[in-house]
N, C-alpha and C positions, 0 to 999 in steps of 0.2 A: 242360525236356523239349520242350515246344512249340518252343521257339526252335531246339533241335537238329534238329527235324523240318521247320524252316523254315516253321512255322505262325506267322500274325500274333498279336501279343500286345498286349493292351490292358489295363493294370493299373487298376482302378477301386478307389478308396479314400475313405474319409471323412476329413475334416480333422482333424488332432491337432496342437496346438502343438508337441509334442516329437517329431514324426515326421520321421524321416530315412530316406532310401533305403539299403539295403545296397549294397555295391561291385557285387554280380552282377546287379542289377535297375536300377540307376540310369540306365543308357543305354537303357531301353525306355520305350515310350510310356505315360504316365500320366494319369489323368484324376480330379481330385479331385470328390467327390460328396457333395453335401448333400441328403439326402432331404427336408429341410424346405423347399427353395427350388424353386418350380415352374420358374423360369428355368434352373436347374442340371439338373434332370430332362430338359427340352427339348434342352439342350446336350448332356447324355450321350447321347440318342438320335441326335443328329446325329454325334456322334464314333463311335458304333457303327456308323452307315451309312457314314461315311467310312472306317473301319477295314475293312469288309467289300469297299467298292469298291476299296480299295487292295489287298486281298488278291486279288480277283478279277482285277484288272489283272496283278499279279505271277504269277498262276497262268497266265493266258492268254501272257504273255510267256515263262515258262519252258516251257510246251507248244510253242509256236512254235520256240523254239531246239531242243527236242529233237526236233521233226520235221524240221527243217532239217538237224539234223546226222546223220540216218540216211543210211547209205550206199547207192548202188544196188543193191548184192547185197542188203542187208537188204530193201529195197523189192521187189526181185524175189521173195525169199522170202516176203514177206507176201502178195503177189499170188498166188503159187503155193498158199499154205498158208490162204488166207482162208476157204476153204469148211469147214475143219476147225476144230472147236473145240479139238482136242488134237492139234496137229502132232507128228510123230514122226521122231526121226532115230536111224538104226541105227549102232552102232559094231561092227564085226567084232573078234574076238579074235585080231588078228595083230600084237600089239605096238601101238606108237604109229601111228596111222592118219595118212595124208596130209591135212593139214587142207584140205578142200574148201570151196567158196563156202558151202554149208549150213551147216557149223559155224561158219564165220566170222559169218554173218548171224545164226545162234542165239546166239552169244556176244555179239554187239552188241545184240540185242533184250533179253537176260537183264540186260545191263549197264544199259540206260535203263529196264529193268523193263516192257518190253511183253509179255514172256513170263516165266512161272515155271515152275520144275520141278514135275512132277506125280507122275511115277512111273518107275522103271526096271524094266524087264522082261526077265530073262534068257531069251536065245533057244536054250539048250541048250548042252550041252558044247562047247567050241570054236568056238561060233557067234556070241559076243559079246553084246551088250545092245541094247535098243531104249530110248531115253529119250523119255518122253512130256513134252510141254510144254503148257501151258495159256495161252491169251491173258488178259492182265490186263484191267481196266477201261481203262488206258491204252492198251494194245495194241488194243483194239477201237475205241477212239476214233481212234487212228492209222490202222487199216485202213479207217475210214469216211472220215477226211481224205484219204487217199490214193486213194479211190474203188476200193479193192479189195473193199469190201463196200457194199451199200446199206442204210440203215437200214429195218427193217420198218414199214410204216404202222401207227400206233396206232388 
């Protein structure tokens, strides 16, 4: 499950002479741990720190790639909507609307998970709906990186 969500995995196990890894975990990082060996305990601590550092590095790399892939239309939308915790896009009830820049931007930001759907509000008979979105933690971080918002002093 952690692997499917791209979380780092470090399998820690005690030695056993008849131990064999099953096919589905044999390619993952393993650490053999002996609780009676002080050197092993220190090595385990080092391995955990190494795994955390690798995870942090990979997370930063992924974030940078995500931020660099955002289109100018989405960046403009982020700057326009940065002051709102819940950006809203209205859809009129006139069949398929022409996809304007805001809809493209919202679609892109939903895809990269910078926004999430919060609510759909009917606007009355024949008037369509308003879709309310919410910035995710990633979206807020992106807003800050793009200088669309400034972090509040702590």
